Every structure is written in structure tokens, then in C-alpha cells.
PASEBA-1860 file (N, C-alpha, C; in nm, 3 decimals):
! residues 152
1> MGLDQLLK> 7.847/15.611/8.028/7.734/15.671/7.964/7.756/15.822/7.955 ~ 7.736/15.878/7.838/7.757/16.020/7.819/7.631/16.102/7.842 ~ 7.646/16.233/7.835/7.536/16.325/7.861/7.418/16.300/7.768 ~ 7.444/16.287/7.639/7.336/16.266/7.543/7.258/16.137/7.570 ~ 7.331/16.030/7.604/7.264/15.902/7.634/7.176/15.914/7.758 ~ 7.224/15.983/7.859/7.148/15.999/7.983/7.024/16.084/7.960 ~ 7.037/16.190/7.884/6.922/16.275/7.854/6.819/16.200/7.771 ~ 6.867/16.116/7.682/6.776/16.033/7.601/6.699/15.935/7.690
9> KLKNNGYK> 6.770/15.875/7.787/6.705/15.784/7.881/6.599/15.855/7.963 ~ 6.627/15.979/8.001/6.528/16.059/8.075/6.402/16.075/7.990 ~ 6.421/16.115/7.866/6.307/16.134/7.774/6.231/16.004/7.754 ~ 6.305/15.895/7.735/6.242/15.764/7.712/6.162/15.717/7.833 ~ 6.193/15.770/7.950/6.120/15.735/8.071/6.010/15.837/8.103 ~ 5.983/15.926/8.007/5.872/16.020/8.021/5.903/16.149/8.095 ~ 6.030/16.182/8.112/6.067/16.304/8.182/6.115/16.410/8.083 ~ 6.075/16.535/8.108/6.122/16.647/8.028/6.266/16.678/8.063
17> VTQQRKAI> 6.341/16.728/7.967/6.478/16.768/7.992/6.477/16.920/8.012 ~ 6.456/16.961/8.135/6.458/17.103/8.169/6.601/17.151/8.179 ~ 6.620/17.282/8.182/6.756/17.337/8.194/6.822/17.293/8.324 ~ 6.744/17.292/8.431/6.800/17.252/8.560/6.836/17.103/8.560 ~ 6.748/17.021/8.507/6.773/16.876/8.503/6.896/16.847/8.418 ~ 6.906/16.916/8.305/7.022/16.898/8.217/7.150/16.938/8.289 ~ 7.147/17.048/8.364/7.265/17.094/8.438/7.306/16.992/8.544 ~ 7.208/16.934/8.613/7.236/16.834/8.716/7.303/16.711/8.654
25> VQILVLNK> 7.246/16.664/8.543/7.304/16.547/8.475/7.442/16.581/8.422 ~ 7.459/16.701/8.370/7.589/16.743/8.317/7.696/16.739/8.426 ~ 7.665/16.789/8.544/7.762/16.788/8.655/7.791/16.644/8.699 ~ 7.689/16.560/8.703/7.712/16.419/8.739/7.806/16.353/8.638 ~ 7.788/16.385/8.510/7.875/16.329/8.406/8.018/16.381/8.423 ~ 8.031/16.510/8.454/8.165/16.568/8.475/8.236/16.505/8.594 ~ 8.160/16.454/8.690/8.216/16.389/8.808/8.213/16.236/8.796 ~ 8.206/16.188/8.676/8.201/16.044/8.649/8.322/15.975/8.713
33> GKIISVEE> 8.297/15.862/8.777/8.407/15.787/8.839/8.431/15.824/8.984 ~ 8.350/15.916/9.038/8.361/15.946/9.180/8.224/15.987/9.233 ~ 8.211/15.982/9.364/8.085/16.019/9.426/8.084/16.170/9.453 ~ 7.964/16.228/9.459/7.951/16.370/9.484/7.835/16.393/9.582 ~ 7.855/16.483/9.676/7.750/16.514/9.773/7.645/16.604/9.709 ~ 7.530/16.610/9.769/7.422/16.695/9.719/7.466/16.841/9.724 ~ 7.533/16.879/9.832/7.578/17.017/9.846/7.679/17.056/9.738 ~ 7.773/16.967/9.710/7.872/16.993/9.606/7.806/16.995/9.469
41> LLKQVKKI> 7.711/16.906/9.448/7.638/16.902/9.322/7.565/17.035/9.300 ~ 7.496/17.082/9.402/7.424/17.210/9.392/7.520/17.324/9.360 ~ 7.633/17.327/9.429/7.733/17.433/9.408/7.779/17.436/9.262 ~ 7.807/17.319/9.206/7.854/17.312/9.068/7.742/17.341/8.968 ~ 7.620/17.294/8.999/7.505/17.318/8.909/7.474/17.467/8.902 ~ 7.485/17.537/9.013/7.456/17.682/9.016/7.546/17.761/8.922 ~ 7.663/17.710/8.892/7.753/17.776/8.797/7.697/17.769/8.655 ~ 7.615/17.666/8.628/7.554/17.649/8.496/7.416/17.712/8.492
49> YSKTNLTT> 7.338/17.688/8.597/7.201/17.739/8.604/7.178/17.792/8.745 ~ 7.199/17.921/8.762/7.202/17.983/8.895/7.070/17.974/8.972 ~ 6.957/17.952/8.905/6.828/17.949/8.973/6.797/17.814/9.039 ~ 6.888/17.721/9.032/6.866/17.589/9.090/6.873/17.597/9.242 ~ 6.783/17.525/9.310/6.785/17.522/9.456/6.799/17.378/9.505 ~ 6.819/17.363/9.634/6.844/17.232/9.694/6.727/17.136/9.673 ~ 6.604/17.186/9.685/6.486/17.101/9.666/6.484/17.044/9.524 ~ 6.516/17.126/9.427/6.520/17.081/9.287/6.624/16.972/9.268
57> VYRNLEIL> 6.740/16.989/9.330/6.846/16.888/9.318/6.799/16.756/9.378 ~ 6.743/16.761/9.499/6.694/16.637/9.564/6.585/16.570/9.480 ~ 6.491/16.648/9.431/6.380/16.593/9.352/6.433/16.524/9.226 ~ 6.528/16.588/9.159/6.585/16.530/9.038/6.671/16.408/9.067 ~ 6.744/16.408/9.178/6.821/16.289/9.215/6.729/16.171/9.242 ~ 6.615/16.196/9.304/6.517/16.089/9.326/6.470/16.030/9.194 ~ 6.442/16.116/9.098/6.399/16.071/8.965/6.510/15.990/8.899 ~ 6.631/16.043/8.900/6.744/15.975/8.837/6.775/15.842/8.904
65> EHIHLVHK> 6.757/15.836/9.034/6.778/15.709/9.106/6.666/15.611/9.072 ~ 6.543/15.660/9.065/6.428/15.575/9.033/6.442/15.507/8.897 ~ 6.498/15.578/8.800/6.514/15.519/8.666/6.655/15.463/8.645 ~ 6.726/15.445/8.757/6.857/15.378/8.760/6.966/15.449/8.680 ~ 6.960/15.582/8.675/7.065/15.658/8.608/7.173/15.701/8.707 ~ 7.137/15.711/8.835/7.237/15.740/8.938/7.227/15.636/9.048 ~ 7.335/15.624/9.120/7.343/15.531/9.232/7.368/15.614/9.357 ~ 7.290/15.588/9.460/7.304/15.659/9.588/7.390/15.575/9.682
73> VMNEEGKA> 7.486/15.641/9.745/7.578/15.577/9.838/7.567/15.651/9.971 ~ 7.555/15.577/10.079/7.549/15.637/10.212/7.683/15.614/10.282 ~ 7.740/15.720/10.339/7.865/15.701/10.410/7.836/15.656/10.554 ~ 7.941/15.640/10.632/7.927/15.588/10.769/7.841/15.677/10.858 ~ 7.839/15.807/10.828/7.759/15.902/10.907/7.616/15.916/10.855 ~ 7.584/15.842/10.748/7.449/15.849/10.692/7.429/15.960/10.590 ~ 7.537/16.021/10.544/7.529/16.127/10.444/7.523/16.064/10.305 ~ 7.435/16.117/10.220/7.415/16.062/10.086/7.512/16.123/9.986
81> YYHINELD> 7.564/16.038/9.900/7.647/16.078/9.787/7.591/16.008/9.664 ~ 7.619/16.063/9.546/7.563/16.009/9.422/7.672/15.998/9.317 ~ 7.649/15.907/9.224/7.733/15.899/9.105/7.654/15.837/8.991 ~ 7.701/15.864/8.872/7.637/15.810/8.751/7.646/15.659/8.755 ~ 7.536/15.593/8.722/7.533/15.448/8.715/7.584/15.409/8.576 ~ 7.707/15.363/8.570/7.772/15.339/8.442/7.735/15.206/8.377 ~ 7.679/15.115/8.453/7.641/14.985/8.397/7.492/14.961/8.411 ~ 7.435/14.894/8.313/7.294/14.857/8.324/7.276/14.729/8.404
89> SHHHHIIC> 7.386/14.655/8.424/7.376/14.529/8.496/7.397/14.550/8.646 ~ 7.360/14.451/8.724/7.376/14.454/8.869/7.525/14.457/8.903 ~ 7.563/14.544/8.996/7.703/14.555/9.037/7.713/14.622/9.173 ~ 7.833/14.625/9.227/7.861/14.686/9.356/7.978/14.782/9.340 ~ 8.019/14.848/9.450/8.120/14.952/9.439/8.225/14.945/9.549 ~ 8.345/14.991/9.513/8.452/15.017/9.608/8.471/15.169/9.603 ~ 8.467/15.234/9.720/8.468/15.379/9.725/8.583/15.428/9.812 ~ 8.662/15.522/9.760/8.771/15.580/9.837/8.712/15.682/9.935
97> KGCGKTEV> 8.743/15.664/10.062/8.694/15.753/10.167/8.766/15.887/10.164 ~ 8.876/15.895/10.092/8.952/16.020/10.083/8.901/16.111/9.973 ~ 8.904/16.063/9.849/8.871/16.148/9.735/8.735/16.116/9.671 ~ 8.673/16.006/9.711/8.543/15.972/9.655/8.549/15.892/9.526 ~ 8.669/15.856/9.483/8.684/15.774/9.362/8.602/15.647/9.379 ~ 8.532/15.608/9.274/8.445/15.491/9.280/8.485/15.391/9.173 ~ 8.501/15.267/9.214/8.531/15.158/9.121/8.416/15.058/9.123 ~ 8.385/15.004/9.008/8.277/14.907/8.996/8.329/14.766/9.023
105> VEYCPIDY> 8.251/14.687/9.097/8.280/14.546/9.120/8.162/14.469/9.061 ~ 8.188/14.392/8.958/8.078/14.322/8.892/8.042/14.190/8.959 ~ 8.132/14.135/9.040/8.103/14.011/9.111/8.004/14.039/9.224 ~ 7.911/13.948/9.246/7.813/13.964/9.352/7.805/13.837/9.436 ~ 7.829/13.848/9.566/7.826/13.731/9.655/7.686/13.698/9.707 ~ 7.581/13.737/9.636/7.445/13.724/9.688/7.403/13.578/9.707 ~ 7.455/13.485/9.629/7.416/13.345/9.648/7.448/13.298/9.789 ~ 7.569/13.327/9.833/7.608/13.289/9.969/7.523/13.365/10.072
113> LSQVAKDK> 7.509/13.495/10.054/7.433/13.577/10.149/7.286/13.540/10.152 ~ 7.230/13.500/10.038/7.091/13.456/10.033/7.070/13.331/10.118 ~ 7.168/13.241/10.113/7.159/13.119/10.194/7.166/13.153/10.343 ~ 7.253/13.248/10.379/7.263/13.292/10.518/7.128/13.348/10.563 ~ 7.068/13.432/10.482/6.938/13.491/10.515/6.830/13.383/10.526 ~ 6.833/13.289/10.432/6.734/13.180/10.434/6.747/13.098/10.562 ~ 6.871/13.069/10.602/6.896/12.995/10.726/6.841/13.070/10.847 ~ 6.840/13.202/10.838/6.790/13.285/10.947/6.642/13.320/10.929
121> KIRLTEHK> 6.579/13.252/10.829/6.436/13.268/10.800/6.398/13.411/10.762 ~ 6.483/13.471/10.677/6.456/13.604/10.624/6.457/13.595/10.472 ~ 6.352/13.647/10.410/6.344/13.649/10.264/6.399/13.782/10.214 ~ 6.510/13.777/10.143/6.571/13.899/10.090/6.487/13.955/9.976 ~ 6.476/14.087/9.972/6.405/14.152/9.862/6.497/14.243/9.782 ~ 6.607/14.284/9.841/6.705/14.365/9.771/6.835/14.367/9.850 ~ 6.940/14.416/9.788/7.066/14.430/9.859/7.154/14.534/9.790 ~ 7.249/14.584/9.865/7.345/14.682/9.815/7.474/14.658/9.892
129> IELYGYCE> 7.583/14.639/9.821/7.711/14.616/9.887/7.808/14.726/9.842 ~ 7.866/14.794/9.940/7.963/14.899/9.913/8.084/14.874/10.002 ~ 8.200/14.876/9.942/8.325/14.858/10.015/8.397/14.991/10.021 ~ 8.452/15.025/10.138/8.519/15.152/10.157/8.664/15.131/10.192 ~ 8.747/15.221/10.146/8.889/15.217/10.177/8.955/15.343/10.123 ~ 9.085/15.335/10.097/9.160/15.449/10.044/9.234/15.408/9.919 ~ 9.226/15.490/9.815/9.300/15.462/9.693/9.449/15.490/9.718 ~ 9.533/15.446/9.628/9.678/15.461/9.642/9.719/15.607/9.662
137> ECEKLNGL> 9.657/15.696/9.583/9.693/15.838/9.590/9.660/15.896/9.728 ~ 9.541/15.863/9.782/9.501/15.915/9.913/9.586/15.856/10.025 ~ 9.625/15.729/10.010/9.713/15.669/10.111/9.847/15.742/10.116 ~ 9.902/15.770/9.998/10.030/15.841/9.992/10.016/15.982/10.045 ~ 9.910/16.050/10.003/9.886/16.189/10.043/9.869/16.203/10.194 ~ 9.801/16.108/10.255/9.772/16.116/10.397/9.866/16.031/10.483 ~ 9.963/15.967/10.422/10.058/15.886/10.497/9.994/15.768/10.567 ~ 9.891/15.711/10.507/9.820/15.597/10.566/9.892/15.467/10.535
145> KEEDDKIH> 9.877/15.371/10.626/9.930/15.236/10.606/9.815/15.139/10.625 ~ 9.830/15.018/10.574/9.725/14.917/10.585/9.675/14.899/10.727 ~ 9.766/14.896/10.823/9.726/14.870/10.961/9.654/14.988/11.026 ~ 9.654/15.106/10.961/9.586/15.224/11.017/9.433/15.214/11.012 ~ 9.381/15.132/10.922/9.235/15.125/10.906/9.192/14.980/10.893 ~ 9.165/14.919/11.004/9.124/14.778/11.006/8.978/14.764/10.963 ~ 8.949/14.658/10.892/8.812/14.629/10.850/8.734/14.581/10.971 ~ 8.611/14.635/10.986/8.524/14.593/11.096/8.380/14.591/11.051
END
């Protein structure tokens, strides 16, 4: 999804396209295909619109997440990262822990997981699946091998 399409979606959902909001969306589009932290987003947005502050970035990310234009990802330490939601359909992600590269996984194992929850007498209302690892480039750069990072 490009900048114009995203701004149109904002308008169609009743939101004004302010200079700050446009700058935030523009930076998210420039970082398409990888996750970005709020701090890095603010740093890059300030180059376009210097009056932007952290509160404005958070408020706009909430709006963008609410209307499904961005996807929020939490890392192992609980830090939030964001990226443009490139698909309108339900999907999951594989995220490189080194560079933040994000790949979409369209398959969803929810049928199996729903049965597990049902067996445990829990009614699921939502889910989010994110897989973490290292892309080929980061593995080479950091000298990582498969056995260095076991899945747990």
C-alpha cells in the first residue's frame, strides 16, 4: 500500500490528514517491509516535520492501528515496534531480530489452536502470531548458526 492509498484510507475513516500525520505515514511507508520503533519513527518524522513530539506519534499510531493501517509487534522485552499493514486479510509475521525485516505469513493455524483452547474451556476472542529469527544477511553478518538460537 502506498502513501496516497493510506492517506485516502485515513480520510475515509473520518480522520484529517495533518502535516504531522502525513509525515508519520510517510516514514512508515519508507520503512515498508521492516519494523520500526517509536523512537526511530519520531527521529525520522522530525526531519520532515520538526514540531512533532512523542505524544503525537503515539496518538497517531493508535489511530493507525485502530483502523488496521499499521500492525504493532512486541519484542521479547515488551518494546513496541510498528510496520505498515500490507494486506487487508488476516495474516501473521516472521520478524528478523537483527534488522527488523518483516515477512508476511498468510497461513493461520487457528483451527488447531482454537480446538486446544476449547479443550481447555477457553473461548478465544482474538490472536496474534509472530515468529522471530534471523534473516540470511544478519546470520552472515553476526556469524550465527542454527544451533546458536534454539526455539523455546
